[in-house]
BAFI-3210 file (N, C-alpha, C; in Angstrom, 3 decimals, decimal comma, padded with zeros to 6 digits):
// residues 278
n [1|2|3|4|5|6|7|8|9|10|11|12|13|14|15|16|17|18|19|20|21|22|23|24|25|26|27|28|29|30|31|32|33|34|35|36|37|38|39|40|41|42|43|44|45|46|47|48|49|50|51|52|53|54|55|56|57|58|59|60|61|62|63|64|65|66|67|68|69|70|71|72|73|74|75|76|77|78|79|80|81|82|83|84|85|86|87|88|89|90|91|92|93|94|95|96|97|98|99|100|101|102|103|104|105|106|107|108|109|110|111|112|113|114|115|116|117|118|119|120|121|122|123|124|125|126|127|128|129|130|131|132|133|134|135|136|137|138|139|140|141|142|143|144|145|146|147|148|149|150|151|152|153|154|155|156|157|158|159|160|161|162|163|164|165|166|167|168|169|170|171|172|173|174|175|176|177|178|179|180|181|182|183|184|185|186|187|188|189|190|191|192|193|194|195|196|197|198|199|200|201|202|203|204|205|206|207|208|209|210|211|212|213|214|215|216|217|218|219|220|221|222|223|224|225|226|227|228|229|230|231|232|233|234|235|236|237|238|239|240|241|242|243|244|245|246|247|248|249|250|251|252|253|254|255|256|257|258|259|260|261|262|263|264|265|266|267|268|269|270|271|272|273|274|275|276|277|278]
n.u [-024,895|-023,179|-023,039|-020,561|-018,858|-019,021|-018,402|-015,179|-013,106|-011,639|-010,419|-008,302|-008,352|-006,548|-004,538|-002,653|000,257|002,566|005,656|006,402|008,235|008,460|007,114|005,359|003,505|002,441|-000,617|-001,955|-003,528|-005,769|-007,114|-008,527|-010,273|-012,902|-011,573|-009,471|-005,733|-003,491|-000,685|002,308|004,706|008,639|011,062|012,978|012,120|010,059|007,359|005,726|005,781|003,801|001,843|000,340|000,386|-001,365|-004,075|-004,037|-004,979|-002,528|-001,413|-001,974|-003,527|-002,373|-004,769|-006,945|-009,152|-009,512|-010,620|-012,333|-014,386|-016,158|-015,884|-014,660|-011,581|-009,671|-011,074|-011,789|-012,259|-012,458|-011,436|-013,113|-013,569|-010,838|-010,450|-012,698|-011,672|-009,481|-010,316|-011,174|-009,191|-005,994|-002,694|000,280|003,879|007,278|009,263|007,481|006,754|005,659|004,601|006,962|006,602|004,811|003,276|003,401|000,602|-000,745|-000,136|-001,774|-003,970|-005,122|-005,593|-008,505|-009,248|-009,538|-009,596|-011,951|-013,501|-014,440|-015,148|-012,392|-012,200|-013,124|-011,358|-009,205|-009,212|-009,794|-007,493|-005,840|-006,844|-005,705|-003,024|-002,842|-002,802|-000,522|001,244|002,462|001,631|002,668|004,021|003,005|003,221|005,464|007,971|008,493|011,185|012,435|011,766|012,637|013,526|011,950|009,302|008,678|007,206|005,211|003,801|003,274|001,998|-000,643|-001,714|-002,438|-004,734|-006,277|-008,410|-010,263|-010,083|-010,884|-009,424|-005,940|-003,181|000,682|003,460|006,282|007,231|009,046|011,511|013,190|014,061|016,740|017,728|016,954|014,608|012,779|011,130|009,406|007,474|006,662|005,339|002,872|001,787|000,881|-000,959|-002,725|-003,595|-005,230|-006,598|-008,996|-008,109|-008,473|-006,042|-003,453|000,042|003,077|006,328|009,344|009,973|009,636|008,832|007,345|005,343|004,533|003,239|001,268|-000,531|-003,360|-003,399|-000,655|000,832|003,051|005,248|007,045|008,495|006,920|004,409|002,349|003,455|002,381|000,504|-001,519|-002,363|-000,523|000,763|001,046|002,445|005,208|005,769|005,448|005,765|004,525|006,062|009,109|010,586|009,392|010,575|013,287|013,771|012,702|014,570|016,663|016,157|015,386|016,888|018,646|016,861|014,027|015,002|015,678|013,443|011,548|013,506|012,568|010,031|009,121|008,679|005,288|002,761|002,425|-000,414|-003,918|-003,909|-005,392|-006,245|-007,533|-005,481|-003,097|-000,055|000,923|002,604|005,496]
n.v [009,611|007,732|004,122|002,848|005,233|004,340|001,495|000,369|-000,020|-001,708|-004,043|-005,741|-008,043|-008,611|-011,002|-013,398|-015,169|-017,424|-018,732|-021,731|-022,350|-019,542|-016,500|-014,084|-012,254|-011,011|-010,955|-008,763|-005,157|-003,261|-000,628|000,677|003,275|004,385|006,507|006,815|007,492|005,311|004,728|002,099|002,061|001,198|-001,134|-002,751|-006,518|-006,249|-007,206|-006,047|-005,833|-008,332|-007,936|-006,641|-008,311|-010,323|-009,361|-009,068|-012,222|-013,180|-014,886|-016,821|-016,044|-018,104|-017,860|-014,637|-012,416|-011,018|-008,576|-007,344|-004,952|-006,125|-008,583|-011,596|-012,064|-013,958|-016,103|-017,037|-019,265|-020,256|-019,804|-018,285|-016,225|-015,440|-014,088|-011,911|-010,640|-009,662|-007,307|-005,541|-004,585|-003,347|-004,210|-002,949|-003,292|-004,057|-004,356|-003,612|-005,907|-005,883|-006,865|-007,872|-008,938|-007,780|-004,255|-001,022|000,014|-002,525|-004,066|-002,542|-003,209|-005,900|-007,331|-005,862|-006,905|-009,992|-010,497|-008,827|-008,403|-006,792|-004,992|-004,389|-002,184|-000,496|-001,163|-000,143|002,388|003,479|002,727|004,568|006,868|006,700|006,358|008,922|010,290|009,157|010,770|009,105|008,816|009,309|006,973|004,819|003,017|001,757|-000,507|-002,137|-002,980|-000,578|001,615|003,492|003,395|004,852|005,358|002,544|002,073|003,836|003,292|000,430|001,309|002,389|000,448|-001,315|000,475|-000,119|-002,021|-000,257|-000,844|-000,798|-000,468|000,413|-001,098|-000,172|-001,699|-000,733|000,867|002,567|001,582|000,097|001,952|004,659|007,345|009,852|009,044|008,628|010,790|011,289|009,105|009,248|012,154|011,177|009,307|011,058|012,718|010,894|010,515|012,847|013,223|011,488|008,926|005,409|003,896|001,693|001,931|000,362|001,906|003,489|005,983|008,692|011,500|011,705|009,671|010,861|013,181|012,275|010,771|009,786|008,007|006,563|003,672|001,973|-000,589|-003,626|-006,243|-008,011|-006,733|-004,419|-001,468|001,312|003,754|006,165|009,731|011,060|013,658|012,957|010,751|011,419|013,830|013,683|011,052|008,155|005,833|005,001|003,124|004,030|006,224|005,635|004,665|006,909|008,385|007,193|006,625|008,945|011,438|014,330|016,159|015,608|013,560|015,515|016,306|014,678|013,798|015,961|015,578|014,898|011,628|010,667|009,710|005,786|004,820|003,421|000,776|001,756|-000,030|-003,200|-005,589|-004,676|-003,701|-000,707|001,290|000,603]
n.w [007,773|005,196|004,625|004,229|005,510|007,899|008,110|008,010|004,556|004,508|006,611|009,052|011,722|014,392|013,131|012,552|011,224|010,385|009,086|008,701|011,838|012,767|013,538|011,768|011,385|014,264|015,614|013,873|013,471|011,592|009,928|007,400|005,898|003,255|000,959|002,206|002,720|003,796|005,376|006,069|007,926|009,110|009,940|007,449|007,281|009,212|008,759|006,502|003,826|004,082|005,253|003,134|001,160|002,351|002,659|000,030|-000,811|-001,663|000,543|003,388|006,388|009,320|012,108|013,096|011,130|007,684|006,014|002,442|001,676|003,123|002,793|003,664|002,840|003,757|004,016|001,407|-001,542|-003,822|-008,017|-008,896|-006,784|-005,745|-008,031|-008,138|-005,949|-007,349|-008,884|-006,727|-005,480|-006,263|-006,649|-006,752|-007,306|-006,168|-008,209|-010,647|-012,840|-015,511|-018,531|-020,786|-023,093|-024,125|-025,460|-023,918|-024,204|-024,385|-021,907|-020,465|-021,058|-020,996|-018,837|-018,030|-020,205|-020,375|-017,758|-016,765|-018,951|-020,667|-023,776|-026,297|-027,430|-025,416|-023,554|-024,191|-024,712|-021,739|-021,065|-022,180|-021,434|-018,315|-018,627|-019,575|-017,414|-015,693|-017,134|-019,214|-021,754|-023,979|-024,897|-025,386|-027,131|-026,908|-025,684|-022,346|-021,833|-022,896|-021,338|-018,775|-015,084|-013,294|-015,119|-016,322|-013,537|-013,270|-015,501|-014,444|-012,247|-013,397|-014,814|-012,208|-011,975|-013,704|-014,106|-012,250|-009,343|-006,125|-003,975|-003,810|-003,687|-002,362|-002,828|-001,483|-003,355|-004,635|-004,217|-005,861|-007,766|-009,252|-007,375|-008,534|-010,069|-008,332|-007,218|-009,538|-009,591|-006,769|-007,315|-009,534|-007,121|-005,011|-006,647|-007,576|-004,901|-003,764|-005,733|-004,212|-004,652|-002,811|-000,639|000,583|001,704|001,479|002,716|002,195|002,491|004,182|004,372|002,182|003,297|005,468|004,643|002,556|003,975|005,928|008,574|009,770|010,331|012,355|012,190|013,774|013,925|013,304|014,414|015,419|016,540|016,811|015,829|014,429|013,389|010,817|011,996|014,476|014,876|013,628|014,694|017,497|018,637|020,585|021,861|022,385|020,893|017,998|017,807|017,692|015,579|013,284|013,583|013,462|010,435|009,225|008,879|009,932|010,743|010,918|012,996|014,717|015,625|016,470|018,405|020,381|021,377|023,928|026,048|026,272|029,036|028,987|026,989|026,078|024,325|021,041|019,185|019,745|020,826|020,002|020,605|021,813|023,450|024,000]
ca.u [-023,793|-023,127|-022,337|-018,551|-018,183|-019,479|-017,535|-013,964|-013,085|-010,341|-010,042|-007,363|-008,190|-005,934|-003,822|-001,453|000,713|004,080|006,548|007,284|007,948|008,733|006,080|006,212|002,807|001,455|-001,750|-002,279|-004,764|-005,397|-008,284|-008,802|-011,668|-013,037|-011,091|-007,996|-004,226|-002,708|001,310|003,206|006,439|008,908|012,275|013,149|011,876|008,902|006,254|004,681|004,630|003,436|000,377|-000,040|000,025|-002,696|-004,981|-004,725|-005,079|-001,213|-000,822|-002,832|-002,959|-003,423|-005,584|-007,749|-009,969|-009,212|-012,052|-012,345|-015,643|-017,240|-015,835|-013,654|-010,371|-009,251|-012,163|-011,809|-011,737|-012,584|-010,660|-014,161|-013,332|-009,890|-010,640|-013,537|-010,972|-008,442|-011,249|-011,333|-007,731|-004,846|-001,260|001,790|004,865|008,590|009,829|006,978|006,159|005,277|004,424|007,954|006,692|003,735|003,659|002,826|-001,124|-001,208|-000,049|-002,786|-005,496|-005,000|-006,569|-009,455|-010,421|-009,352|-010,620|-013,185|-014,401|-014,184|-014,901|-011,003|-012,249|-013,167|-010,517|-008,332|-009,734|-009,548|-005,974|-004,684|-006,931|-004,960|-001,298|-002,134|-003,029|000,540|002,366|003,265|000,484|003,984|004,848|001,854|003,507|006,732|007,948|009,106|012,558|012,705|011,547|013,327|012,703|010,537|008,545|007,827|006,743|004,355|002,975|002,422|000,402|-001,641|-001,976|-003,350|-005,940|-007,284|-009,676|-011,136|-010,603|-011,641|-008,089|-004,472|-002,036|001,967|004,416|008,212|007,368|010,297|013,090|014,183|014,434|017,491|017,172|016,919|013,490|012,000|010,264|008,213|006,552|005,756|004,375|002,107|001,127|000,522|-001,895|-004,014|-004,331|-005,346|-007,886|-009,290|-007,601|-008,187|-004,486|-002,362|001,676|004,624|007,297|010,592|010,033|009,208|008,625|006,020|004,474|003,975|002,887|000,077|-000,791|-004,460|-003,019|000,378|001,130|004,554|005,193|008,394|008,863|005,503|003,561|001,817|004,065|002,129|-000,518|-001,939|-002,124|001,067|001,316|001,295|003,817|006,314|006,240|005,574|005,739|004,258|007,229|010,806|011,130|009,343|011,567|014,133|013,309|012,491|016,022|017,824|015,838|014,737|018,122|018,786|015,457|012,942|015,397|015,796|011,966|011,348|014,132|012,240|009,195|008,763|007,886|004,480|002,776|002,271|-001,903|-004,262|-004,276|-006,689|-006,783|-007,551|-004,631|-001,965|000,955|001,047|003,696|005,967]
ca.v [008,564|006,232|002,729|003,268|006,204|003,546|000,230|000,335|-000,652|-002,850|-004,494|-006,857|-008,138|-010,274|-011,573|-014,519|-015,434|-017,784|-019,517|-022,685|-021,858|-017,933|-016,007|-013,401|-011,232|-011,574|-010,366|-007,336|-005,151|-002,367|-000,378|001,493|003,745|004,777|007,670|007,322|006,978|004,081|004,246|001,457|002,555|000,035|-001,668|-004,009|-007,362|-006,375|-007,451|-004,453|-006,356|-009,100|-007,659|-006,429|-009,694|-010,772|-008,620|-009,509|-013,443|-014,420|-015,274|-017,038|-015,814|-018,874|-016,832|-013,678|-011,843|-010,225|-008,355|-006,046|-004,400|-007,226|-010,088|-012,206|-012,584|-015,357|-017,429|-017,519|-020,741|-021,031|-019,038|-016,931|-015,823|-014,999|-013,180|-010,854|-009,675|-008,837|-006,810|-005,024|-004,440|-003,410|-004,206|-002,152|-004,158|-003,090|-004,542|-003,988|-006,771|-006,024|-008,240|-008,000|-008,502|-006,666|-002,562|-000,528|-000,005|-003,401|-004,447|-001,779|-003,863|-007,430|-007,260|-005,656|-007,774|-011,617|-010,718|-007,930|-009,070|-005,588|-004,810|-004,140|-000,627|000,413|-001,077|000,570|004,147|003,484|002,877|005,674|007,558|006,263|006,120|010,108|010,447|009,022|010,881|008,220|008,759|009,143|005,887|003,494|001,757|001,168|-002,148|-002,064|-002,275|000,481|002,552|003,686|002,562|005,324|005,074|001,700|002,033|004,646|002,128|-000,247|002,311|002,775|-001,081|-001,255|001,221|-000,561|-002,622|000,836|-001,226|000,163|-000,027|000,147|-001,569|000,088|-002,051|-000,554|000,860|003,508|000,768|-000,254|002,702|005,265|008,435|010,667|008,541|008,279|011,878|011,403|008,175|009,896|012,862|010,220|008,532|012,274|013,272|009,602|010,509|013,960|012,687|010,848|007,181|005,015|002,982|001,646|002,151|000,006|002,996|004,092|007,541|009,382|012,474|011,411|009,104|012,359|014,013|012,270|009,902|010,222|007,161|005,883|002,631|001,399|-002,271|-003,648|-007,582|-008,345|-006,384|-002,947|-000,742|002,547|003,530|007,421|010,554|011,503|014,834|012,761|009,717|012,097|015,125|013,123|009,291|007,528|004,964|005,184|002,655|004,875|007,612|005,715|004,450|007,447|008,899|005,978|006,586|010,390|012,278|015,181|017,052|014,558|013,409|016,222|017,018|013,501|013,987|017,352|014,995|013,891|010,330|010,483|008,213|004,810|005,098|002,442|000,705|002,152|-001,033|-004,271|-006,794|-004,434|-002,701|001,019|001,723|-000,377]
ca.w [007,580|004,928|005,323|003,916|006,596|009,166|008,222|006,908|003,526|005,019|008,076|009,640|012,837|015,301|012,280|012,780|010,002|010,410|008,420|010,021|013,419|012,453|013,753|011,217|011,832|015,851|016,164|013,472|013,442|010,677|009,284|006,304|005,114|001,805|000,650|003,425|002,562|004,933|005,481|006,895|007,843|009,961|009,693|006,902|007,624|010,371|008,073|006,137|002,665|004,375|005,638|002,045|000,661|003,220|001,899|-001,842|-000,593|-001,963|001,582|004,134|008,000|010,352|012,450|012,350|010,032|007,070|005,262|001,763|001,490|004,072|002,187|003,829|002,322|004,717|003,824|-000,286|-002,132|-005,731|-008,562|-008,942|-005,695|-006,332|-009,345|-008,132|-005,587|-007,707|-009,219|-006,102|-005,381|-007,442|-006,455|-007,438|-006,647|-005,894|-009,293|-012,030|-012,932|-016,617|-018,959|-021,290|-024,468|-024,561|-025,274|-022,616|-024,049|-024,130|-020,823|-019,424|-021,689|-021,387|-017,763|-018,452|-021,690|-020,036|-016,141|-016,950|-020,092|-021,239|-025,039|-026,253|-027,557|-024,188|-022,425|-024,512|-024,492|-020,429|-021,064|-023,099|-020,176|-017,533|-019,624|-019,503|-015,612|-014,912|-017,805|-020,046|-022,676|-025,235|-024,256|-025,605|-028,034|-026,230|-024,701|-021,055|-021,542|-023,677|-020,566|-017,369|-014,065|-012,963|-016,320|-015,870|-012,707|-013,433|-016,425|-013,376|-011,708|-014,474|-015,097|-011,571|-012,045|-015,138|-013,638|-011,266|-008,175|-004,799|-003,140|-004,515|-002,320|-002,961|-001,786|-001,330|-005,498|-005,166|-003,385|-007,001|-008,426|-009,019|-006,765|-009,484|-010,632|-007,276|-007,185|-010,594|-009,265|-005,982|-007,746|-009,424|-006,250|-004,758|-007,346|-007,173|-003,331|-003,936|-006,036|-003,597|-004,135|-001,533|-000,558|001,144|000,981|002,137|002,092|003,614|002,158|005,393|004,367|001,613|004,137|006,480|003,878|002,027|004,807|006,749|009,032|009,385|011,115|012,473|012,716|014,319|014,413|013,425|015,343|015,188|017,921|017,124|015,272|014,596|012,088|010,698|012,888|016,145|014,153|013,459|015,228|018,953|019,046|021,997|021,593|021,966|019,617|016,849|017,494|016,951|014,016|012,779|014,160|011,865|008,772|008,532|008,611|011,281|010,648|011,490|014,497|016,104|015,518|016,997|020,100|020,898|021,917|025,134|025,720|027,275|029,636|028,198|026,937|025,953|022,885|020,104|018,265|020,291|020,328|019,534|021,466|021,100|023,923|024,979]
c.u [-024,298|-022,482|-021,249|-017,953|-018,401|-018,564|-016,250|-013,846|-012,368|-010,219|-009,556|-007,856|-007,652|-005,133|-002,334|-000,704|002,060|004,441|007,119|007,036|008,492|007,690|006,306|004,813|002,155|000,523|-002,049|-003,674|-005,067|-006,668|-008,387|-010,299|-011,667|-012,379|-009,587|-006,742|-003,434|-001,008|001,675|004,101|006,852|010,338|012,103|012,783|010,285|007,535|004,831|004,411|003,835|001,746|-000,559|-000,373|-000,776|-004,071|-005,700|-005,211|-003,965|-000,704|-002,345|-002,668|-003,659|-004,347|-005,703|-008,378|-009,199|-010,628|-011,526|-013,436|-016,511|-017,368|-014,765|-012,654|-009,887|-010,055|-012,318|-011,185|-011,546|-011,741|-011,801|-013,758|-012,403|-010,603|-011,424|-012,962|-009,701|-008,418|-011,093|-010,173|-006,743|-003,852|-000,292|002,981|006,201|009,219|008,920|006,276|005,236|005,624|006,096|007,920|005,491|003,775|003,078|001,574|-001,349|-001,139|-001,620|-004,391|-005,573|-005,583|-008,015|-010,809|-010,649|-009,992|-011,554|-014,216|-015,017|-014,448|-013,424|-011,167|-012,091|-012,060|-009,539|-008,317|-009,541|-008,168|-005,259|-005,703|-005,716|-003,266|-001,114|-002,351|-001,633|001,372|002,961|002,484|001,641|004,419|003,702|002,283|005,169|006,918|008,704|010,453|013,093|012,465|012,687|012,617|011,409|009,311|007,799|007,229|005,431|003,421|002,225|001,293|-000,967|-002,573|-003,070|-004,831|-007,202|-008,420|-010,726|-011,424|-010,697|-010,336|-006,932|-003,843|-000,386|002,528|006,447|008,060|008,335|011,518|013,701|014,746|015,475|017,096|016,188|014,993|012,545|010,893|009,118|006,977|005,927|004,982|003,178|001,083|000,810|-000,358|-002,731|-004,528|-005,303|-006,465|-008,640|-008,967|-007,698|-007,044|-003,721|-000,995|002,655|005,910|008,294|010,828|009,108|008,409|007,097|004,931|003,578|003,125|001,275|-000,807|-002,395|-004,098|-001,666|000,603|002,904|004,858|006,933|008,533|007,571|004,377|003,133|002,279|003,192|001,143|-001,318|-002,209|-000,695|001,392|001,638|002,601|005,072|006,867|006,237|005,198|005,509|005,565|008,362|011,278|010,846|010,238|012,820|014,889|013,191|013,916|016,845|017,650|015,552|015,696|017,319|017,569|014,367|013,470|015,243|014,119|011,569|012,294|013,600|010,875|009,273|007,970|006,709|004,429|002,183|-000,008|-002,183|-004,205|-005,620|-007,054|-006,292|-006,444|-002,994|-001,300|000,981|002,182|004,270|007,750]
c.v [007,780|005,234|002,638|003,778|005,409|002,528|000,526|-000,194|-002,017|-003,093|-005,931|-007,032|-009,546|-011,403|-012,093|-015,097|-016,063|-019,002|-020,710|-022,705|-020,365|-017,470|-014,727|-012,040|-011,836|-010,606|-008,729|-006,781|-003,282|-002,090|000,910|001,990|004,368|005,787|007,643|006,538|006,368|004,066|003,042|001,689|001,319|-000,609|-002,808|-005,799|-007,355|-006,729|-006,649|-005,404|-007,344|-009,127|-007,629|-007,305|-010,463|-010,702|-009,063|-011,032|-013,918|-014,575|-015,636|-016,926|-017,464|-018,249|-015,598|-013,325|-010,894|-009,755|-007,301|-005,637|-005,568|-008,090|-010,569|-012,618|-014,233|-016,268|-017,791|-018,446|-020,766|-020,026|-018,228|-015,740|-015,049|-013,507|-012,024|-010,110|-008,971|-007,629|-005,383|-004,245|-004,545|-003,428|-003,436|-002,687|-003,400|-003,197|-004,908|-004,518|-006,673|-006,853|-007,584|-007,771|-008,057|-004,961|-002,214|-000,335|-001,525|-004,506|-003,521|-002,768|-005,337|-007,758|-007,289|-006,396|-009,133|-011,351|-009,752|-008,249|-007,901|-005,553|-004,091|-002,344|000,357|000,395|-000,564|002,227|004,273|003,796|004,094|006,549|007,733|006,430|008,523|010,850|010,408|009,312|010,037|007,811|008,423|007,857|004,231|002,584|001,634|-000,407|-001,653|-002,160|-001,468|001,794|002,501|003,139|003,404|005,276|003,654|001,340|002,949|003,683|000,685|000,074|001,982|001,331|-001,308|-000,629|000,718|-001,397|-001,480|000,011|-000,239|000,609|-000,512|-000,019|-001,236|-000,617|-001,562|000,325|001,704|002,695|000,306|000,853|003,890|006,424|009,273|010,326|008,783|009,495|012,006|010,251|008,769|011,254|012,033|009,668|009,782|012,783|012,146|010,068|011,495|014,149|012,016|008,875|006,566|004,020|002,702|001,748|001,634|001,105|003,006|005,494|008,275|010,217|012,573|011,050|010,037|013,087|013,787|011,160|010,349|009,470|006,650|004,888|002,389|000,287|-002,314|-005,470|-008,248|-007,919|-004,903|-002,018|000,302|002,906|005,223|008,214|011,079|012,445|014,479|011,934|010,814|013,145|014,469|011,715|009,403|006,927|005,197|004,469|003,474|005,822|007,250|005,596|005,486|008,276|008,647|006,673|007,894|010,928|013,000|015,937|016,524|013,906|014,242|016,690|015,751|013,380|014,475|016,602|013,934|013,066|010,764|009,235|006,981|004,784|003,812|002,225|001,459|001,263|-002,552|-004,728|-006,351|-003,409|-001,779|001,598|000,351|-000,419]
c.w [006,252|005,098|005,512|005,187|007,944|008,768|007,372|005,557|003,431|006,413|008,026|011,165|013,743|013,938|012,363|011,703|010,402|009,743|009,221|011,210|013,423|012,378|012,468|011,101|013,515|016,192|015,444|013,686|012,914|009,923|008,335|005,647|003,440|001,678|001,596|002,509|003,471|004,464|006,337|006,889|009,448|009,313|008,488|008,104|008,955|010,220|007,439|005,059|002,729|004,438|004,418|001,573|001,251|002,754|000,783|-001,659|-001,123|-000,440|003,035|005,719|008,740|011,269|012,296|011,577|009,169|006,109|004,137|001,517|002,080|003,392|003,215|003,482|002,946|004,175|002,058|-000,156|-003,494|-006,511|-008,953|-008,358|-005,919|-007,239|-008,707|-007,065|-005,772|-008,596|-008,498|-005,696|-006,235|-006,389|-006,818|-006,604|-006,512|-007,336|-010,707|-012,131|-014,238|-017,371|-020,352|-022,618|-025,464|-024,310|-024,062|-022,794|-023,381|-022,848|-019,739|-019,592|-021,412|-019,739|-018,021|-019,572|-020,720|-018,555|-016,394|-017,485|-020,840|-022,738|-025,339|-026,497|-026,257|-022,818|-023,059|-024,470|-022,768|-020,434|-021,337|-021,697|-018,978|-017,647|-019,365|-018,142|-015,061|-016,310|-018,615|-021,183|-024,094|-025,463|-024,845|-026,066|-027,855|-025,825|-023,248|-021,183|-022,693|-022,767|-019,520|-016,057|-013,920|-014,148|-016,478|-014,728|-012,564|-014,633|-015,298|-012,312|-011,896|-014,968|-013,724|-011,411|-012,955|-015,246|-012,864|-009,680|-007,271|-004,245|-004,297|-003,500|-003,282|-002,070|-002,352|-003,478|-005,708|-004,652|-004,620|-008,155|-007,637|-008,127|-007,990|-010,287|-009,524|-007,236|-008,647|-009,987|-008,044|-006,394|-008,385|-008,699|-005,635|-005,773|-007,119|-005,772|-003,100|-004,458|-005,459|-003,388|-002,919|-001,296|000,800|000,844|002,047|002,034|003,093|003,363|003,354|005,350|003,478|002,182|004,968|006,021|003,070|003,235|005,567|008,107|008,971|010,782|011,258|012,941|013,225|014,672|014,708|014,157|014,958|016,672|017,980|015,801|015,333|013,256|012,204|011,823|014,038|015,631|014,307|013,862|016,969|018,891|019,999|022,519|021,520|021,047|018,085|016,424|017,328|016,338|013,300|012,849|013,058|010,552|008,083|008,303|009,903|011,234|011,246|012,790|015,064|016,001|016,578|018,501|020,821|021,659|023,040|025,054|027,360|028,054|028,765|028,191|026,330|024,741|022,030|019,226|019,421|019,848|020,117|020,819|021,198|021,803|024,864|025,067]
res [m|t|t|h|e|i|n|p|l|v|s|l|r|d|v|h|l|a|f|g|k|t|e|v|l|k|g|i|d|v|e|v|r|q|g|q|a|v|s|i|i|g|p|s|g|s|g|k|s|t|i|l|r|c|i|t|g|l|l|r|p|q|r|g|v|i|e|v|g|g|v|r|v|d|g|l|k|t|e|s|d|f|i|a|l|r|k|r|v|g|f|v|f|q|q|y|n|l|f|p|h|l|t|v|l|e|n|l|v|i|s|p|v|k|v|g|g|q|p|r|a|q|a|e|a|r|a|r|e|l|l|a|k|v|r|m|e|h|k|e|r|a|y|p|g|e|l|s|g|g|q|q|q|r|v|a|i|a|r|a|l|a|l|q|p|e|l|i|l|f|d|e|v|t|s|a|l|d|p|e|m|v|g|e|v|l|t|v|i|r|d|l|v|q|d|g|l|t|c|m|l|v|t|h|e|m|r|f|a|e|e|v|s|d|t|v|y|f|t|e|a|g|r|i|v|e|a|g|p|p|s|r|i|f|d|a|p|h|s|p|r|t|r|a|f|l|q|r|s|s|g|a|s|l|a|r|r|s|a|r|a|a|a|p|e|p|v|a|a|p|f|a|g|q|e|v|y|a]
***
């Protein structure tokens, strides 16, 4: 058994974060192993995106431990520390965040050259490979303003892969898209997961989370209420709060499936410090 099979690539243990007197994360425990796709679902304002921002170092919790590849993210101090982390962790935002004055190709090349120190020719070759992977190779000379929302998000995904990170974080990447564009972005992510990409997804696309995830976490009010394989979370959730959320958000089909699942006896939390059934 290899080291990465024993130790998780990402580990959050008893993470607490507050903004002033408002508690946002209340004892979060999450693990992601290499090659896994992990989804975080839950109502708006439950702390899902905040978890991702803590992993990247954009937010620093007041308490708890966050590790990526054995490195303490919550202990990073210098600019070089954060640059090293950004090489290991890619982030795809809701709003694309492409540089509007750069072409599609230049958006993919800038980080490998300026942050990764790659020769430009090497970075361009890699960028073209990634654009082909997300089906955007025909748009390398276009500017972001000339692209649809779905196309911009596919470019953003390719850009996140440009530094060859160990982990990609997807934060509600379809929430700003028109419905007809959602499928093209989800198809790209599905293909990447099938190729073995390690990723965490914050999403309201329940069927997609069920399809691609190895583990699903349900969050509410800053806590992990329930965690487990998608077959259990979606077919037989332990917590009535999980069932209620799925009934509200997943339409009649998932609502019927969740309603048929009888509530089991309370079980011990699989992750220390987390409420699994309440």
